[in-house]
C-alpha positions in Angstrom: 2.5 6.9 36.5 2.2 10.7 36.8 0.6 13.0 34.2 4.0 14.4 33.0 5.3 10.9 32.2 2.1 9.9 30.5 2.1 13.1 28.4 5.8 12.5 27.5 4.9 8.9 26.4 2.0 10.1 24.3 4.1 12.8 22.7 6.9 10.3 21.9 4.3 7.8 20.4 2.7 10.6 18.3 6.1 11.7 17.1 7.0 8.1 16.1 3.7 7.8 14.3 4.2 11.1 12.4 7.7 10.0 11.5 6.4 6.6 10.2 3.7 8.3 8.2 6.1 10.8 6.7 8.4 8.0 5.7 5.6 6.2 4.0 4.4 9.3 2.2 7.8 10.1 1.0 8.6 6.5 -0.1 8.3 5.5 -3.7 5.3 3.1 -3.8 6.8 0.9 -6.6 10.1 0.7 -4.7 8.3 -0.4 -1.6 6.8 -3.4 -3.5 9.8 -4.1 -5.6 8.2 -3.1 -8.9 10.8 -0.6 -10.1 11.0 -2.3 -13.5 7.6 -1.1 -14.6 7.5 1.6 -17.3 6.4 5.1 -16.4 3.2 4.5 -18.3 2.5 1.3 -16.3 3.2 3.1 -13.1 1.0 6.0 -14.0 -1.8 3.6 -14.9 -1.6 1.8 -11.6 -1.5 5.1 -9.7 -4.5 6.4 -11.5 -6.4 3.2 -10.7 -5.5 3.6 -7.0 -6.6 7.2 -7.0 -9.9 6.3 -8.6 -10.4 3.5 -6.0 -9.7 6.0 -3.2 -12.1 8.5 -4.6 -14.9 5.9 -5.1 -14.4 4.6 -1.6 -14.6 8.2 -0.2 -17.8 8.9 -2.2 -19.4 5.7 -1.1 -18.2 5.4 2.5 -17.2 8.8 3.8 -19.2 11.4 2.0 -22.6 10.3 3.1 -21.6 10.6 6.8 -20.1 14.1 6.1 -23.0 15.6 4.3 -26.7 16.0 5.0 -29.5 14.9 2.7 -29.8 18.3 0.9 -26.0 18.5 0.3 -26.0 14.9 -0.9 -28.9 15.6 -3.3 -27.1 18.7 -4.6 -23.9 16.7 -5.2 -25.8 13.9 -6.9 -27.3 16.4 -9.3 -23.9 17.9 -9.9 -22.4 14.5 -10.7 -25.1 13.8 -13.3 -23.7 16.7 -15.4 -21.8 15.6 -18.5 -19.4 18.5 -18.2 -18.3 17.9 -14.6 -14.5 17.6 -14.5 -12.7 15.9 -11.6 -11.5 19.3 -10.3 -15.0 20.7 -10.5 -16.3 17.7 -8.5 -13.6 18.3 -5.8 -14.5 22.0 -5.7 -18.2 21.1 -5.2 -17.5 18.6 -2.5 -15.2 21.2 -0.8 -18.2 23.5 -0.4 -19.8 20.9 2.0 -16.6 19.2 3.3 -13.9 21.8 3.6 -11.2 19.3 4.6 -11.9 16.9 1.7 -8.4 17.0 0.5 -7.0 16.1 3.9 -9.5 13.2 4.2 -8.6 11.8 0.8 -4.9 12.3 1.5 -5.3 10.2 4.7 -7.2 7.6 2.8 -4.4 7.4 0.2 -1.8 6.9 2.9 -3.8 4.1 4.4 -4.5 2.5 1.0 -0.8 2.7 0.1 0.1 0.9 3.3 -2.6 -1.7 2.9 -1.7 -2.4 -0.7 1.9 -2.8 0.1 1.3 -5.2 3.0 -1.2 -7.2 1.0 1.1 -7.5 -2.0 4.1 -8.5 0.0 2.1 -10.9 2.1 0.8 -12.5 -1.1 4.3 -12.8 -2.4 5.5 -14.4 0.8 2.7 -17.0 0.6 3.6 -17.8 -3.0 7.2 -18.3 -2.1 6.2 -20.5 0.8 4.2 -22.6 -1.6 7.1 -22.7 -4.1 9.3 -23.9 -1.2 6.8 -26.7 -0.3 6.7 -27.9 -3.9 10.5 -27.8 -4.2 10.8 -29.7 -0.9 8.4 -32.4 -2.3 10.5 -32.5 -5.5 7.5 -31.2 -7.5 9.4 -29.0 -9.9 7.7 -27.4 -12.9 10.7 -28.6 -14.8 10.9 -32.5 -14.6 14.4 -32.4 -16.3 15.9 -30.3 -13.5 18.8 -31.9 -11.7 18.8 -32.5 -8.0 21.4 -29.8 -7.5 19.3 -27.3 -9.5 16.3 -28.2 -7.3 18.4 -27.7 -4.1 19.6 -24.3 -5.5 16.1 -23.3 -6.3 14.9 -24.3 -2.8 17.7 -22.3 -1.2 16.9 -19.3 -3.4 13.2 -19.4 -2.7 13.8 -19.8 1.1 16.3 -16.9 1.1 14.0 -14.6 -0.9 11.0 -15.6 1.3 12.9 -14.8 4.5 14.0 -11.4 3.1 10.4 -10.7 2.0 9.0 -11.5 5.4 11.7 -9.4 7.1 10.8 -6.4 4.9 7.1 -7.1 5.6 7.7 -7.1 9.3 9.6 -3.8 9.0 6.8 -2.3 7.0 4.3 -3.4 9.6 6.3 -1.6 12.2 6.4 1.6 10.0 10.0 1.2 9.1 9.5 1.8 5.4 13.0 2.9 4.4 14.6 -0.1 6.2 12.2 -2.4 4.4 13.1 -0.9 1.0 16.8 -1.5 1.7 16.0 -5.2 2.3 13.9 -5.4 -0.9 16.6 -3.9 -3.0 18.5 -7.2 -2.4 15.5 -9.2 -3.5 14.4 -9.6 -7.0 10.6 -9.9 -7.1 9.1 -11.4 -10.2 5.7 -10.4 -11.4 
């Protein structure tokens, strides 16, 4: 393969990756996991928790590699202050790591992706177990008729297949296509 063809392939691959990342960034997290029925307060709480986890991960795993001992000691001292607000902490970190916002943004994209895949993977496993129980006639409701059990089995298998299809699309970076499939699926918390 010549250099021009190789460069074209790399450019196409990079363009595809940028397109996939852009789609993930622009997608509604709660829509991606099928949790659109949460209240705004619940959504805000979950987003704040994710932001906090991202920041803690950055502080523990990335920051030590990006700062020297003197800078780390200065940051540690700053963090001990009672009046240090989150924006002040970010400003202080920016003094030593100018691209801190870009790093945290990249971490947030990766966390969003990981959480989505983990959540949907877990849902798929739960549905697989539900199917197994239904196939073995082990229903949580012993008074259920055979037809109701068959209907439940078909519903669970259908939902599991849709969920796995959406999960495969997400793994391939096709976030909007996965959302469209999930819209036809009602996920229960």
